[in-house]
C-alpha positions, 0 to 999 in steps of 0.5 A: 681544339675548337680550331682544329675541328674547324679546320677539319670542317673546312677541308671535308666541305672543300673536297666535294666541291672539287670533285664536282667541278671536275665531273662537270668539266668531264661532262662538258668535255665529253659532250663537246667531243660528241658534238664535234664527232657528230659534226664531223660525221655529218660533214663526212656524210655531207661530203660524201653526198656531195662528192659521191652520190650527187657529184654528177648533179652538182657538177652539171649545175656548176657547169650550167653556171660557168658554160653555155652549151649550144646544140647543133643539129644534125642534117637529116639524111635524104630520102631518094627514089630508084632514079635518084630523085630527091623526095625529102631533103633539108633546107636552111632556116633560122631559129631566133633564141633569147638569152635572158642573162645577156639582155639584162646585162645590155638593156634596162627593164624599161627597154623590155616592152619595146623589145618584146613588141618589136620582136613579136610584130616581126615573128607574128608571135603574141606579145605576152609570150615574147615578153615573158621570154625577154624578161624571165631571167630566173625559172619560177620557183627556183634560183636557177638562172635561165640561160636560153629560150627558143623563141621561134623555129624554121623562120625564113631568111627574110624574117630572120634578116628583119630581126638582125636588122632590128639590132635590138640587144645582145641577148637576141640571137639568130642561128641556122636551122634545118626545115624538112622539105618534100620537093614533090609535094603530095607525090608519095606523101603517105609513104614518106610521112613527116617530121615534127619540128625537132626533126624527128620522123612521126609517120611513114618512112621518116618514122620507121627509118628514123635511126638512120635518117636522124644522124648525130647532133653536135654541140658548142660549149662556151665559158661565161661569167656569173651573170651569164654573159660570155666570158672574154677570152674564154675557151670554146669547144665544139663537137661536130654534127654527123649527117643522117644516112639517106634512104633509097626507095624501090619506088620510081617517081615516074611510075608514081606519077602515072599511078597518082595521075590515074587515081586523081582522074579515077576519083574525080570522074567517078565522084568517089570516096577514095581511089587507091593503087599500087604497082609491084614488080612481080618478080622481085616484090619491089614496090614501084608506086603506091598511092591512096587519094585524097592525100596531103602535102607534107610541106603544108600539113592540115590544120587538125590532127584528125585531118592529118591522120586521115589523109596520111593514113597509107590505106594500101597497107592499113585497111582491109576490104572485101576483094570480090572477083579480083580474088578469083585469081587465087581460087583459080590458081589453087583449084588448078594447082591442086588438080580439082580443075583442068582444061576439061572443066565445065560449069553450068551457071543458071544465076545462082547455086544452092548451098546447103539450102541457101541460095547464093546468087551469080552477078548476072541473075540469068546465068552464063549457061555451060562454060569452059574454065576459061570461059568461067574466068572471062565471065567472072562467073560466081557459081563456077568459083563457088564450085571450085571452092567447094570441090577443094574443101575447106582444109585444102583451100585454106592451105592455099590461102595461107600459102598465098600469104593471106591473113598475115602481114606481108612483112613489106616494112611499111608502118601500120600494116594490117593482117586482113581477116581470115576467119578460122577454118574451124568456124567456116560453114559450106556457105562461107567457103563458097562465098570465099571462092568468089571473093566475099566473106574474107578481108585482105589489104591491097598489098596482100592481094598484089603479092598473091597475084604476083605469086600466081603469075611469076611462076609460083613464088611468094616474094616479100614486098619491100620499098626500101632499096638501100640505106647509104652514108653520105660517102655513098657507103652501103649500111643496109641493102635489101635483096628480093626474098622468096618466102616459098613456093606456092604453086607450080610453074605449070599452074602459073603459066595456066593462069596467066593464059586464062588471065590474058583471055579475060582481057582479050575476050572477057570482062577485062577488055577495057585494060586492053593495050594495043601492041602489048599482052596484058591479063587481068581480072575485074572485081566489084566488092560489096560493102556493109551497112548495119550488118547488111549488104549496102546496095549503093556502096560498093568497091570497083577494082581491077588488077592487071598484069603486063606483059602477061607472057613474062610478067613485070608489073602487077597494078591494082586499082580500087575505086571506093564508093563510085557515085555513077549508076552502073558500077563494075570493075570493068568500067570504073577501075580497068581503064585506069589501070590500062593507062598506068600499065601502057605508060609504065611499059613504054617508059620501061623500054618494052616494045610494042608490036608494030602490027597492032591496030591502033586509033586515036580517041576523039574529043566527046566533050559536050556531045550526047551519048548518042553522038559519041557512040556513033563517032566512036563505033565509026572508028572501031571503038565502043561506048560505055556509059551510065546516063544519056545526057551530055558528056562532061568527061571521057576515059581515055581522053581525047588524042589517046592512042588505043587498040581497036575495039577498046571501050571508051567510058563516057561521063555525064553530069548525072552524079551525086555525092554520098552523105557524110555522117558524124555518128552511126548506130551500132549494128548487132554483132552477136552471133557474127563471125569475126569477119562478118563483125569486121565487115559490118563495122567497117561499113559504118566507119567503125573499128573493131577491137577484140578483147579476148585472146581467142579470135575465132568462133562467133561474137558473144557480146559487144560494147557499145551495145546494139542501137547505141549511137557511136562517133565514126572512127571509134572502136567497138569491142567485142568478145568471142566464144 
């Protein structure tokens, strides 16, 4: 009995043990199944990430390990003038490449100092810089191998040959490169712009037409081993480069030379801050020449960015200025076309005009007396043009100002074009309107003025200026072609003919006599614009200008030259600028094949250098010429130069030693702008070399606040923020 009980007891004890082991087994199976499932899911996620999400990146890394990609730069398109002269092209140069993996395979690390030393000496580079490129085979902070460094670019052939002759190791590679070259050096440099080391346009036409000039780069793909060396018998694939398109300008290199030569002379003989000029085809708006002096050579750019920006600035489109009496052409055309004046018009000038209790002076303090309409223009009488502006009234005159394209970009396509400053008509007082009539209280760019003058004399059509004639492929296929665009008709043909007749008389009988060209009919207008300092007119800082039109009976060329801050005692557009416009137009007309009248009385200008003014004047008078001079000591320069054939009666400018340079400032005191109109504030800042930054959406009314404040010191070239009411 006891035995039976014991056996039962043993069975009862064994049964729970089996159940426990079975449960533990099932738990382990479940756990392991879960682990496997989780691992499987993780593997799927990892595979999904590898093959779907990160596939492109990983594939690129794989390719980088077994393939070497060498980029082949496309040849940049050329820039040509209207005659086909190449203004920008490419010359073959070389680049020195470092392949660290190949170096490591070819030489031991003990050779690195020698390789770095010899390379740095030949290339003129820092030793430490070269050593780092030679010895670094892996990117810092990663395991990614470095396949290639560009050690030097735009290396000339002599230096490249020396590198090859050194025969340092397999990892030093010399490849062809391209360098942008400007065969005409400084000529047209501000329009051309320049490129960076990668051949991308940074300014001028190089920048604005970069998408056409750049072309399409190619590449060569080569298989390599795990160590980075070229794989023997590996495949090599190439994608051909596509050369950039050529850009053809409207500029004629010969006219450009005539203009730049005259500007250089004007700058030197007048000891001026700058000289600017533009020639436009009056009928089409095509820009035939454009420049500002001083300038720069894009083949040898200035060392500092500040100097480069200053000298590469195309001031003809980027800078606004107060035009002075050259603007009277716009006032004259507007007054005639609106019926405000006609041939019966007369004006009596007593030297000033009272406008709402304010006395505004004529340039001639004793006045011009009673004059006809033509005589008003010949004498450049401020009182007459104030009278015309006031008689037209603000709305009518402003309608013409806007119709002539002032206060807005001309759409020339030249980069950084300014819109000028035309104060909102709602803020104009009678005194402001009177001053606008003779070219004050309004700011224009030189290209705006030439465009407006062209409209006044070409029959009345405002033409859109342009400087790019066409874009061509290397095969000569036309990609883009610019046709002349008539923006709108501004004045009637009858008005335009009347304006031409008056402007011809200005040159024949009036203030523009120094622009007279023997055998050619020329029209034009002088201008002497004031500059501002500390918010007030500066008596010693002026801009002298002259705009000439030839032939005036059927206008082809309109030429404007400005001389900024000439350092001579007597400053008028007729003496400082007109002779240089004459020089440019005469050369342009002869070059373009315009016939000169055979019966024109001419004489050659004698050599007057070293004479006293009295001696020179007597000699000139004997030949039927006149003398214009500022001082009475020894003559050191003359315009026109000796041997130049000129019309009888032409004035010869005599320059003496008595000139002085203007002071250059680094900082200036900020003027008080509060209460000024937009134009007045702009002019006050511009006079000090400061820029205006409007920080309110509304640009009209008068200045409400400014920063920096009145009296603060500011660096020349910096901006002053202004808020308007």
